MIDRENZA-161299 format. One line per 3 residues: number of its first residue (from 1); their letters; for each residue x, y, z of N, C-alpha, C. Coordinates in Angstrom, 2 decimals. Example, Ala and Ser with C-alpha at 12.3 -4.5 7.8 and 13.67 -1.06 7.14 Angstrom:
2
1) as) 13.19,-5.69,7.80,12.30,-4.50,7.80,13.20,-3.30,7.80  12.85,-2.25,7.08,13.67,-1.06,7.14,12.90,0.03,7.87
END
This chain:
186
1) mst) -185.76,38.27,-65.14,-186.62,38.52,-66.18,-186.41,37.37,-67.21  -187.62,36.92,-67.77,-187.50,35.79,-68.73,-186.98,36.34,-70.05  -186.45,35.41,-70.83,-186.03,35.73,-72.17,-187.11,36.23,-73.06
4) rrt) -188.23,35.64,-72.92,-189.46,36.05,-73.72,-189.83,37.48,-73.46  -189.82,37.86,-72.20,-190.15,39.24,-71.73,-189.10,40.18,-72.28  -187.96,39.84,-72.20,-186.81,40.69,-72.69,-186.89,40.99,-74.20
7) vat) -187.17,39.89,-74.95,-187.31,40.07,-76.41,-188.54,40.92,-76.68  -189.58,40.83,-76.02,-190.85,41.54,-76.23,-190.58,43.08,-75.87  -189.83,43.32,-74.82,-189.44,44.67,-74.46,-188.55,45.37,-75.46
10) val) -187.50,44.61,-75.87,-186.65,45.11,-76.96,-187.43,45.42,-78.21  -188.24,44.47,-78.65,-189.01,44.70,-79.89,-189.87,45.88,-79.81  -190.59,46.11,-78.66,-191.45,47.17,-78.46,-190.69,48.47,-78.44
13) ali) -189.46,48.52,-77.86,-188.64,49.67,-77.82,-188.13,50.00,-79.25  -187.88,49.07,-80.08,-187.54,49.29,-81.53,-188.68,49.83,-82.36  -189.75,49.19,-82.15,-190.93,49.49,-83.02,-191.71,50.77,-82.61
16) apf) -191.68,51.15,-81.31,-192.51,52.24,-80.82,-192.11,53.53,-81.51  -190.87,53.93,-81.65,-190.60,55.22,-82.29,-191.15,55.33,-83.65  -191.09,54.29,-84.42,-191.63,54.30,-85.82,-193.16,54.43,-85.81
19) als) -193.87,53.64,-84.90,-195.26,53.68,-84.89,-195.69,55.01,-84.37  -195.09,55.50,-83.38,-195.63,56.85,-82.82,-195.22,57.96,-83.72  -194.20,57.95,-84.39,-193.84,59.11,-85.21,-194.74,59.24,-86.49
22) acg) -195.32,58.23,-86.82,-196.23,58.23,-87.90,-197.66,58.60,-87.54  -197.99,58.90,-86.35,-199.33,59.26,-85.96,-199.67,60.50,-86.64  -200.84,60.52,-87.33,-201.35,61.71,-87.99,-200.60,62.24,-89.14
25) tsf) -199.66,61.50,-89.78,-199.05,62.00,-90.93,-199.23,60.98,-92.07  -199.19,61.55,-93.22,-199.27,60.78,-94.51,-198.83,61.71,-95.56  -198.94,61.32,-96.78,-198.63,62.11,-97.90,-199.60,63.32,-98.02
28) raq) -200.76,63.15,-97.45,-201.80,64.28,-97.54,-202.07,64.91,-96.18  -201.07,64.90,-95.32,-201.19,65.52,-93.99,-201.46,67.01,-94.13  -202.31,67.54,-93.28,-202.76,68.89,-93.35,-201.60,69.92,-93.38
31) tnq) -200.53,69.54,-92.70,-199.37,70.45,-92.67,-198.77,70.63,-93.96  -199.03,69.71,-94.93,-198.53,69.84,-96.28,-199.48,70.47,-97.29  -200.67,70.82,-96.87,-201.76,71.39,-97.66,-201.92,72.84,-97.44
34) qyq) -202.09,73.54,-98.58,-202.40,75.04,-98.45,-203.84,75.15,-97.87  -204.04,76.04,-97.02,-205.38,76.22,-96.41,-205.88,77.58,-96.59  -207.11,77.70,-97.07,-207.72,79.03,-97.28,-208.99,78.94,-96.60
37) asv) -209.21,79.62,-95.55,-210.37,79.59,-94.66,-211.52,80.23,-95.34  -211.38,81.09,-96.24,-212.53,81.88,-96.94,-213.18,81.11,-97.96  -214.32,81.51,-98.33,-215.09,80.84,-99.52,-214.47,81.36,-100.82
40) gsd) -214.16,82.72,-100.77,-213.61,83.31,-101.98,-212.21,82.95,-102.41  -211.78,83.61,-103.56,-210.41,83.21,-104.03,-209.50,84.41,-103.66  -208.14,84.01,-103.57,-207.17,85.03,-103.26,-206.16,85.12,-104.47
43) lrt) -205.68,86.31,-104.70,-204.59,86.50,-105.68,-203.58,87.38,-105.01  -202.43,86.86,-104.64,-201.41,87.60,-103.90,-200.29,88.14,-104.67  -200.36,88.26,-106.05,-199.35,88.73,-106.87,-200.04,89.73,-107.94
46) gpv) -199.21,90.46,-108.62,-199.69,91.40,-109.53,-199.97,92.76,-109.00  -200.37,93.71,-109.85,-200.54,95.02,-109.51,-201.62,95.36,-108.49  -202.76,94.42,-108.59,-203.78,94.49,-107.60,-203.95,93.15,-107.01
49) qvf) -203.85,93.02,-105.69,-204.06,91.70,-105.03,-205.53,91.65,-104.66  -206.08,90.41,-104.60,-207.50,90.23,-104.35,-207.57,89.29,-103.20  -208.38,89.60,-102.17,-208.58,88.70,-101.02,-210.15,88.38,-100.84
52) ngl) -210.35,87.13,-100.80,-211.76,86.54,-100.55,-212.71,87.06,-101.66  -212.15,87.09,-102.92,-212.91,87.58,-104.09,-214.03,86.51,-104.44  -215.24,86.98,-104.65,-216.35,86.07,-105.07,-217.48,87.03,-105.66
55) lvd) -218.36,86.33,-106.40,-219.52,86.96,-106.92,-220.74,86.49,-106.28  -221.58,87.31,-105.73,-222.88,86.88,-105.10,-224.00,87.07,-106.10  -224.56,85.92,-106.36,-225.66,85.84,-107.36,-226.90,86.59,-106.89
58) ngd) -227.33,87.57,-107.71,-228.48,88.38,-107.32,-229.73,87.80,-107.75  -229.80,86.67,-108.39,-231.09,85.92,-108.77,-231.76,86.58,-109.97  -231.13,87.50,-110.60,-231.77,88.13,-111.82,-230.85,88.20,-113.02
61) gta) -229.85,87.27,-113.03,-228.93,87.29,-114.16,-227.71,88.22,-113.98  -227.60,88.79,-112.72,-226.51,89.69,-112.45,-225.80,89.07,-111.10  -224.59,89.59,-110.84,-223.95,89.21,-109.59,-223.07,90.42,-109.16
64) tfs) -222.93,90.47,-107.84,-222.10,91.62,-107.27,-220.81,91.07,-106.73  -219.68,91.73,-107.14,-218.36,91.44,-106.65,-218.27,91.76,-105.24  -217.74,90.88,-104.40,-217.38,91.07,-102.96,-216.03,90.57,-102.71
67) ggl) -215.20,91.48,-102.06,-213.79,91.10,-101.77,-212.98,92.30,-101.41  -211.75,92.05,-101.10,-210.86,93.11,-100.74,-209.70,93.29,-101.76  -209.37,94.51,-102.07,-208.25,94.75,-103.03,-207.22,95.43,-102.31
70) lan) -205.97,95.20,-102.72,-204.79,95.83,-102.16,-203.68,96.04,-103.22  -203.00,97.16,-103.15,-201.96,97.38,-104.18,-200.77,98.01,-103.45  -199.56,97.76,-104.10,-198.36,98.36,-103.59,-198.18,99.86,-103.99
73) eaq) -198.74,100.16,-105.09,-198.79,101.58,-105.51,-200.25,101.92,-106.06  -200.48,103.17,-106.07,-201.78,103.64,-106.39,-202.23,102.99,-107.80  -203.50,102.52,-107.80,-204.04,101.92,-109.01,-205.45,102.47,-109.19
76) tie) -205.89,102.61,-110.42,-207.22,102.96,-110.76,-207.77,101.83,-111.62  -209.05,101.37,-111.26,-209.75,100.37,-112.09,-210.94,100.89,-112.68  -211.00,101.00,-114.01,-212.13,101.50,-114.73,-212.96,100.42,-115.43
79) tvs) -212.35,99.28,-115.58,-212.91,98.19,-116.39,-212.66,96.83,-115.69  -213.70,96.01,-115.72,-213.59,94.63,-115.25,-214.11,93.81,-116.32  -213.52,92.49,-116.43,-213.99,91.54,-117.45,-214.44,90.23,-116.76
82) idg) -215.48,89.66,-117.18,-215.93,88.33,-116.68,-215.77,87.40,-117.89  -214.97,86.40,-117.69,-214.71,85.46,-118.73,-214.49,86.11,-120.15  -213.72,87.21,-120.09,-213.33,87.94,-121.36,-214.29,89.01,-121.75
85) aak) -215.55,89.07,-121.24,-216.55,90.17,-121.64,-216.27,91.33,-120.72  -215.80,92.52,-121.25,-215.50,93.66,-120.56,-216.66,94.47,-120.26  -216.55,95.12,-119.02,-217.62,96.11,-118.57,-216.94,97.29,-117.99
88) klp) -217.35,98.44,-118.46,-216.83,99.70,-117.88,-217.63,99.99,-116.63  -216.95,100.37,-115.67,-217.54,100.57,-114.38,-218.18,101.98,-114.38  -219.30,102.24,-113.67,-219.92,103.51,-113.66,-219.02,104.60,-113.07
91) rpi) -218.25,104.20,-112.10,-217.22,105.08,-111.41,-215.97,104.36,-111.28  -214.80,104.94,-111.54,-213.56,104.29,-111.37,-213.34,103.98,-109.84  -212.63,102.91,-109.62,-212.26,102.43,-108.30,-210.82,102.76,-108.08
94) svk) -210.52,103.59,-107.06,-209.14,104.00,-106.70,-208.68,103.12,-105.50  -207.56,102.36,-105.84,-206.91,101.62,-104.74,-205.61,102.39,-104.32  -205.70,102.79,-103.08,-204.54,103.53,-102.56,-203.48,102.50,-102.14
97) pqq) -202.22,103.00,-102.12,-201.11,102.08,-101.78,-201.23,101.63,-100.33  -201.11,100.24,-100.14,-201.06,99.65,-98.85,-202.30,99.88,-97.95  -203.46,100.07,-98.65,-204.73,100.23,-97.89,-205.77,99.28,-98.41
100) llt) -206.16,98.38,-97.62,-207.22,97.43,-98.11,-208.51,98.09,-98.41  -209.02,97.83,-99.53,-210.22,98.38,-100.02,-211.28,97.29,-100.16  -212.30,97.31,-99.36,-213.38,96.29,-99.29,-214.49,96.72,-100.20
103) lga) -214.83,95.83,-101.17,-215.89,96.05,-102.06,-217.07,95.19,-101.86  -218.31,95.60,-102.27,-219.50,94.79,-102.16,-220.57,95.50,-101.55  -220.47,96.19,-100.42,-221.51,96.79,-99.64,-222.18,97.89,-100.54
106) ege) -221.48,98.55,-101.28,-221.99,99.66,-102.15,-222.32,99.24,-103.55  -222.06,98.04,-103.85,-222.42,97.51,-105.20,-221.53,98.12,-106.28  -220.26,98.28,-105.99,-219.35,98.92,-106.89,-219.22,98.29,-108.23
109) ivv) -219.23,96.87,-108.16,-219.06,96.07,-109.38,-220.21,95.06,-109.47  -221.13,95.41,-110.39,-222.30,94.45,-110.57,-222.14,94.14,-112.08  -222.15,92.79,-112.37,-221.93,92.30,-113.68,-223.08,91.38,-114.09
112) klv) -223.22,91.18,-115.39,-224.27,90.25,-115.91,-223.53,88.88,-116.02  -224.25,87.86,-115.79,-223.77,86.52,-115.94,-224.59,85.74,-116.95  -223.95,84.96,-117.75,-224.56,84.24,-118.81,-224.37,82.77,-118.53
115) evt) -225.53,82.07,-118.28,-225.50,80.66,-118.13,-224.58,80.11,-117.04  -224.48,80.87,-115.97,-223.72,80.40,-114.82,-224.59,80.58,-113.50  -224.31,79.66,-112.56,-225.13,79.65,-111.37,-224.21,79.55,-110.14
118) agd) -224.82,79.62,-109.03,-224.10,79.39,-107.79,-223.31,78.09,-107.83  -222.07,78.10,-107.36,-221.27,76.93,-107.46,-220.32,76.96,-108.60  -220.58,77.71,-109.68,-219.64,77.82,-110.85,-218.50,78.79,-110.50
121) yvt) -217.57,78.68,-111.29,-216.34,79.64,-111.17,-216.26,80.37,-112.57  -215.96,81.73,-112.41,-215.70,82.54,-113.51,-214.37,83.26,-113.37  -213.83,83.64,-114.48,-212.55,84.42,-114.40,-212.88,85.95,-114.39
124) isf) -212.42,86.62,-113.38,-212.60,88.14,-113.34,-211.28,88.75,-113.51  -211.25,89.76,-114.20,-210.01,90.58,-114.58,-210.24,91.99,-114.25  -209.31,92.61,-113.50,-209.36,93.96,-113.17,-208.30,94.72,-114.06
127) aat) -208.80,95.64,-114.83,-207.86,96.43,-115.70,-207.47,97.65,-114.87  -206.15,97.51,-114.26,-205.65,98.57,-113.38,-204.66,99.51,-114.14  -204.79,100.79,-113.84,-203.79,101.73,-114.41,-203.04,102.32,-113.25
130) pgg) -201.72,102.27,-113.27,-200.78,101.93,-114.37,-200.37,100.56,-114.42  -200.82,99.67,-113.49,-200.23,98.29,-113.35,-200.56,97.26,-114.31  -201.67,97.28,-114.94,-202.04,96.28,-115.86,-203.14,95.38,-115.27
133) dss) -203.43,94.25,-115.89,-204.49,93.38,-115.54,-204.08,92.41,-114.47  -205.08,92.18,-113.50,-204.95,91.16,-112.48,-206.19,90.20,-112.70  -205.95,88.92,-112.95,-207.06,88.01,-113.15,-207.00,86.86,-112.21
136) lev) -208.24,86.38,-111.85,-208.30,85.15,-110.97,-209.68,84.54,-111.18  -209.74,83.23,-110.90,-211.09,82.56,-110.89,-211.72,82.73,-109.60  -212.98,83.20,-109.57,-213.75,83.38,-108.29,-215.06,82.53,-108.37
139) piv) -215.47,82.11,-107.20,-216.73,81.34,-107.13,-217.95,82.24,-107.19  -218.99,81.72,-107.66,-220.32,82.38,-107.60,-221.00,81.68,-106.37  -221.50,82.52,-105.49,-222.19,81.93,-104.28,-223.68,82.38,-104.32
142) ard) -224.56,81.58,-103.78,-225.92,81.98,-103.65,-226.14,83.02,-102.62  -227.08,83.92,-102.88,-227.37,84.97,-101.93,-228.12,84.41,-100.79  -227.53,84.48,-99.58,-228.24,84.08,-98.34,-227.95,85.05,-97.25
145) smy) -228.25,84.73,-96.05,-228.13,85.71,-94.93,-226.69,86.16,-94.72  -225.72,85.30,-95.14,-224.28,85.64,-94.96,-223.96,86.79,-95.86  -224.61,86.90,-97.02,-224.25,87.99,-97.93,-225.31,89.13,-97.98
148) dsv) -226.06,89.28,-96.88,-227.06,90.37,-96.82,-226.42,91.70,-96.99  -225.19,91.91,-96.57,-224.63,93.31,-96.66,-224.02,93.60,-98.04  -224.09,92.61,-98.98,-223.65,92.89,-100.34,-224.76,93.37,-101.11
151) akr) -224.51,94.53,-101.74,-225.64,95.24,-102.55,-226.02,94.51,-103.74  -227.32,94.52,-104.06,-227.76,93.85,-105.30,-227.58,94.87,-106.54  -227.61,96.11,-106.31,-227.49,97.16,-107.26,-226.52,98.25,-106.78
154) pkp) -225.82,98.93,-107.78,-224.97,100.01,-107.30,-225.72,101.02,-106.60  -225.24,101.48,-105.44,-225.92,102.63,-104.70,-225.57,103.89,-105.38  -226.52,104.86,-105.52,-226.31,106.14,-106.23,-225.15,106.90,-105.41
157) gat) -224.13,107.34,-106.23,-223.07,108.10,-105.69,-222.14,107.39,-104.83  -222.20,106.02,-104.87,-221.31,105.23,-104.05,-219.94,105.32,-104.58  -218.96,105.42,-103.72,-217.57,105.35,-104.08,-216.79,104.45,-103.06
160) atp) -215.92,103.61,-103.60,-215.18,102.75,-102.73,-214.18,103.52,-101.89  -214.18,103.24,-100.57,-213.20,103.96,-99.75,-212.42,102.96,-98.95  -211.13,103.14,-98.72,-210.43,102.17,-97.92,-210.78,102.15,-96.48
163) qed) -210.49,100.97,-95.86,-210.88,100.77,-94.50,-210.06,101.81,-93.64  -210.71,102.24,-92.50,-209.94,103.13,-91.61,-208.74,102.47,-91.07  -207.65,103.24,-91.02,-206.50,102.75,-90.29,-206.70,102.73,-88.88
166) etd) -206.22,101.66,-88.26,-206.29,101.61,-86.73,-205.01,102.14,-86.16  -205.10,102.53,-84.90,-203.91,103.07,-84.22,-202.83,101.98,-84.24  -201.56,102.35,-84.43,-200.51,101.40,-84.45,-200.31,100.89,-83.03
169) pam) -200.45,99.66,-82.73,-200.38,99.11,-81.33,-199.02,99.20,-80.79  -198.00,99.31,-81.66,-196.60,99.48,-81.27,-196.28,100.82,-80.70  -197.10,101.75,-81.05,-196.85,103.21,-80.57,-197.72,103.49,-79.44
172) pet) -197.16,103.85,-78.31,-198.00,104.17,-77.16,-198.77,105.51,-77.41  -199.91,105.51,-76.90,-200.74,106.80,-77.03,-200.10,107.82,-76.09  -200.05,109.03,-76.46,-199.55,110.08,-75.75,-200.57,111.08,-75.31
175) ndd) -200.43,111.62,-74.24,-201.32,112.64,-73.80,-200.50,113.88,-73.40  -200.52,114.83,-74.25,-199.57,116.08,-74.07,-199.99,116.83,-72.80  -201.20,116.67,-72.30,-201.60,117.43,-71.17,-200.99,116.92,-69.89
178) qed) -200.46,115.75,-69.80,-199.91,115.20,-68.60,-198.48,115.57,-68.49  -198.09,115.84,-67.17,-196.68,116.23,-66.93,-195.75,114.97,-67.09  -194.56,115.09,-67.54,-193.62,114.00,-67.69,-193.01,113.76,-66.27
181) tsp) -193.30,112.52,-65.75,-192.85,112.19,-64.46,-191.74,111.13,-64.53  -191.22,110.85,-65.68,-190.13,109.79,-65.87,-188.88,110.34,-65.28  -187.97,109.39,-64.69,-186.68,109.91,-64.15,-185.90,110.39,-65.20
184) pag) -185.00,111.41,-64.86,-184.10,112.05,-65.90,-183.08,110.97,-66.28  -182.74,111.10,-67.64,-181.73,110.20,-68.11,-180.38,110.51,-67.55  -179.56,109.61,-67.19,-178.36,110.01,-66.64,-177.39,109.00,-66.46
END
């Protein structure tokens, strides 16, 4: 083997790990960035947590809140504020402990907007009892086919209900009518 070829091989062996280890990384690499796949905003602290919270513009100076609420202990929300302007809800919203409550389809929270449009952000605060306020900035989105299921007006007699609990996949389903054919413990 020639000296030139040996030097090139050694240089390549020394440089290759550095060159290959830097593939796809930088100071802004995606692994270092928080990622939120939803359009709405999330609040994961406080008495009431909010998931994918947003306001859907109704095109008439009002907007409907859409998102999920979760709490560690029972909370009741009777008032919401948009950028500091409070609004008493027509019916209180009860958030049960550890049950995701999805809002929007029944128009539980419809608020007036002043000089804001789709693309803007506003601060929404939920006054929860006994926990206190939970506030976050949420986007206002234009009403399109994606938000067809979000009500423009509160539906008469509508009350927010938590999502149905699914069967625990860790627990096998039992059928008491079947005979136990397992071998005896012994």
